[in-house]
C-alpha positions as CSV (number, residue, x, y, z in Angstrom):
1,M,-16.5,-6.9,-13.7
2,D,-14.9,-10.2,-12.9
3,P,-16.7,-11.0,-9.6
4,R,-14.0,-13.3,-8.2
5,I,-11.9,-10.7,-6.5
6,P,-14.7,-9.0,-4.5
7,K,-16.0,-12.4,-3.6
8,Q,-12.6,-13.6,-2.4
9,L,-12.1,-10.4,-0.4
10,T,-15.6,-10.9,1.2
11,R,-14.6,-14.5,2.2
12,M,-11.3,-13.2,3.6
13,R,-12.8,-10.3,5.5
14,Y,-13.1,-12.0,8.9
15,D,-9.5,-13.2,8.8
16,L,-8.3,-9.8,7.8
17,E,-10.2,-8.2,10.7
18,R,-8.7,-10.7,13.1
19,R,-5.1,-10.7,11.8
20,Y,-4.6,-7.1,10.8
21,G,-7.5,-5.0,12.2
22,V,-9.0,-4.3,8.8
23,T,-12.3,-2.4,9.5
24,R,-13.2,-1.6,5.9
25,L,-12.2,-3.2,2.6
26,G,-12.8,-2.7,-1.1
27,C,-11.2,-2.8,-4.6
28,F,-11.1,-0.2,-7.3
29,D,-9.4,1.3,-10.4
30,C,-8.6,-0.8,-13.5
31,F,-10.2,-3.9,-12.0
32,I,-13.5,-2.1,-11.5
33,D,-13.2,-0.4,-14.9
34,H,-13.2,-3.9,-16.6
35,H,-9.6,-3.4,-17.7
36,H,-8.0,-5.9,-15.4
37,N,-5.5,-8.3,-16.9
38,R,-2.4,-10.0,-15.5
39,L,-0.3,-6.9,-16.1
40,C,-2.7,-4.6,-14.2
41,D,-2.6,-4.3,-10.5
42,I,-5.7,-4.7,-8.4
43,N,-6.0,-1.8,-6.0
44,V,-7.2,-2.7,-2.6
45,Y,-8.5,0.0,-0.2
46,V,-8.2,-0.8,3.5
47,E,-9.1,1.1,6.7
48,L,-7.4,-0.2,9.8
49,E,-8.1,-0.1,13.5
50,K,-4.5,1.1,14.1
51,P,-1.3,1.5,12.1
52,L,0.4,-1.8,11.3
53,G,4.0,-0.6,10.9
54,W,6.0,-3.3,9.2
55,K,3.1,-5.7,9.4
56,F,1.5,-3.6,6.6
57,F,3.9,-5.4,4.2
58,E,2.8,-8.7,5.6
59,L,-0.9,-7.7,4.8
60,K,0.1,-6.9,1.2
61,E,1.9,-10.2,0.8
62,Y,-1.0,-12.1,2.4
63,L,-3.5,-10.5,0.0
64,E,-1.4,-11.2,-3.1
65,Q,-0.9,-14.8,-2.1
66,K,-4.6,-15.4,-1.5
67,L,-5.8,-13.4,-4.6
68,E,-2.9,-14.8,-6.8
69,V,-2.3,-11.4,-8.3
70,H,-0.2,-8.3,-7.6
71,I,-2.0,-5.6,-5.6
72,D,-1.5,-2.1,-4.5
73,I,-3.0,-1.1,-1.1
74,L,-4.4,2.3,-0.3
75,T,-5.3,3.6,3.1
76,P,-7.4,6.8,3.8
77,R,-4.3,8.7,4.8
78,A,-2.6,7.9,1.5
79,I,-5.3,9.5,-0.7
80,K,-4.5,12.9,-2.0
81,P,-7.3,15.4,-1.2
82,A,-7.7,16.3,-4.8
83,L,-8.5,12.7,-5.7
84,K,-10.4,11.6,-2.6
85,D,-14.0,12.0,-4.0
86,E,-13.1,10.3,-7.3
87,I,-11.4,7.3,-5.6
88,M,-14.0,6.9,-2.9
89,A,-16.7,6.8,-5.5
90,A,-14.9,4.2,-7.5
91,I,-14.3,1.7,-4.6
92,E,-16.5,-1.4,-4.5
93,F,-16.7,-2.1,-0.8
94,V,-17.1,-5.7,0.4
């Protein structure tokens, strides 16, 4: 796995906690499976202190700007129960 994204997320963690109330952070899917390329999204898992409302889109834009790649964000409530165990096992938490 390209170690740059988890390292960048680790460096951003304090700022994400302060700005957006991120309490848990990780990446998963094609990036972790060594299939990442410019056409493949990086999937970022976040747990939040409280719902962000429209600020959620600001969080996505902030992450994309800092990581310089398109991302998809997943929260615990967005995980379908049938996929929860598989997704949670694939997440590399930072």
